[in-house]
C-alpha positions in Angstrom: -172.8 -53.3 -65.2 -170.5 -51.1 -67.4 -167.2 -52.7 -68.2 -164.1 -51.8 -70.2 -162.2 -55.0 -70.8 -161.8 -56.4 -67.3 -161.9 -53.0 -65.6 -165.1 -51.9 -64.0 -165.7 -48.3 -64.5 -168.8 -46.4 -63.3 -170.1 -48.9 -60.7 -166.8 -49.0 -58.9 -166.4 -45.3 -58.1 -168.2 -45.2 -54.8 -166.6 -48.5 -53.5 -163.2 -47.0 -54.4 -163.9 -43.9 -52.3 -165.1 -46.1 -49.4 -162.0 -48.3 -49.7 -159.7 -45.2 -49.6 -161.5 -44.0 -46.5 -161.0 -47.3 -44.5 -157.8 -48.7 -46.1 -155.4 -47.7 -43.3 -157.7 -49.0 -40.6 -158.3 -52.3 -42.3 -154.5 -52.8 -43.1 -153.8 -52.4 -39.4 -155.8 -55.5 -38.5 -154.1 -58.9 -37.9 -153.7 -61.1 -41.0 -154.8 -58.5 -43.5 -152.3 -58.3 -46.5 -154.1 -56.0 -48.9 -157.3 -54.1 -49.8 -158.9 -53.7 -53.2 -162.1 -53.2 -55.1 -163.4 -56.2 -57.0 -166.1 -58.8 -57.4 -167.4 -60.8 -54.5 -166.4 -64.4 -54.5 -168.9 -67.0 -53.5 -168.4 -70.8 -53.5 -165.3 -70.4 -55.7 -167.0 -68.3 -58.4 -167.2 -64.5 -58.8 -170.5 -62.8 -58.6 -171.6 -59.5 -60.2 -171.4 -57.8 -56.8 -168.8 -55.1 -56.6 -167.3 -54.9 -53.1 -164.3 -54.0 -51.1 -162.0 -57.1 -51.1 -159.9 -57.6 -48.0 -157.1 -60.1 -48.7 -156.0 -62.2 -45.7 -153.3 -64.8 -45.3 -155.8 -67.4 -44.1 -159.4 -67.3 -43.2 -160.1 -68.2 -39.6 -163.2 -68.8 -37.5 -164.5 -65.7 -35.7 -163.7 -67.4 -32.4 -159.9 -67.2 -33.3 -160.0 -63.5 -34.2 -159.8 -60.7 -31.6 -162.8 -58.4 -31.8 -160.7 -55.4 -32.9 -159.3 -57.4 -35.8 -162.6 -58.6 -37.2 -163.6 -57.4 -40.7 -167.1 -55.9 -41.0 -169.5 -57.3 -43.6 -170.2 -53.8 -44.9 -168.7 -50.4 -44.9 -170.8 -47.3 -45.7 -173.2 -49.4 -47.6 -170.6 -51.3 -49.6 -170.2 -55.1 -49.1 -166.9 -56.4 -47.9 -165.6 -59.7 -49.0 -162.7 -61.4 -47.2 -160.6 -63.5 -49.6 -157.8 -65.9 -48.6 -154.6 -65.3 -50.6 -152.0 -67.2 -48.6 -148.6 -65.9 -47.9 -147.3 -63.3 -50.4 -143.7 -63.3 -51.5 -141.7 -60.9 -53.7 -140.5 -62.5 -56.9 -137.1 -61.8 -58.5 
């Protein structure tokens, strides 16, 4: 994987295009606070997999999420990782 500092360059181009394509749709779903492109997080550690990161206030069991608000595991061949970020507040 090609990196410049902490920024991923070449490998992130396609995921960034896919993110842009689906960003509005994903942001309209319940509990979604933000969308980005980053590394998949598994068991508290980041992997080398570049994915679309969907930030939610709190992860919930699928049974508590309406079908129209569920986040797909993949979009156009790019993995999607749902990451819990809690409530976001503006700082002074």
